[in-house]
C-alpha positions, -999 to 999 in steps of 0.1 A, spaced: 563 267 421 570 299 402 593 325 417 592 362 411 622 360 388 602 338 365 573 362 364 569 390 338 564 425 353 535 440 335 535 476 323 506 485 345 499 484 382 472 467 403 451 480 431 469 505 454 497 509 428 512 475 434 531 458 406 513 432 385 530 400 372 522 375 346 530 338 350 529 321 316 551 299 293 533 314 263 550 347 252 524 350 224 493 346 246 467 373 248 480 390 280 516 389 268 506 406 235 486 431 254 516 439 276 538 441 246 514 466 229 511 486 261 549 488 265 552 500 229 526 527 234 542 539 267 577 541 251 562 560 221 545 585 243 577 590 263 596 597 231 570 622 220 570 639 255 608 641 253 605 660 220 579 683 235 601 690 265 630 699 243 607 724 224 594 739 256 629 744 270 643 758 238 614 783 236 628 806 262 607 817 291 580 792 302 552 797 327 557 779 360 524 761 356 534 748 322 568 736 336 550 719 365 526 701 342 555 690 320 575 677 349 545 658 363 538 642 329 575 634 324 576 618 358 548 594 348 564 586 315 598 580 332 581 556 357 565 537 328 597 535 308 616 523 339 590 496 345 594 485 308 632 484 312 630 463 344 605 439 329 626 435 297 658 432 317 644 403 337 634 385 306 669 386 290 687 353 290 715 350 315 750 355 301 783 343 313 812 367 320 833 372 289 871 377 289 865 413 279 843 419 310 870 405 332 897 429 319 912 454 343 919 479 316 898 511 322 886 512 286 872 477 290 852 483 322 816 495 321 810 532 329 799 540 365 779 571 375 778 588 408 
């Protein structure tokens, strides 16, 4: 039986906004390629939106309606990018802990954010 950890989170949602998963051993099948293409489009759109946001913010005063629309659009792009990151992270091969990761030296520990 396939567990959720073996499923690929797809870059779109199903009915009622629920996540969609793909169960396949063929990473080059039609649905896998469609998901790859969709992820690439979503990430490309997010990059373009980020550039647009920088231009809007650098332009000085911006109308509240324009800022509201920008935030709403960026929220959707961020949601899509996060779904892509989660999906790709689940598909990474497991790695063992290296000696470097075990180090107690501050420069060797990963950064943490609060």
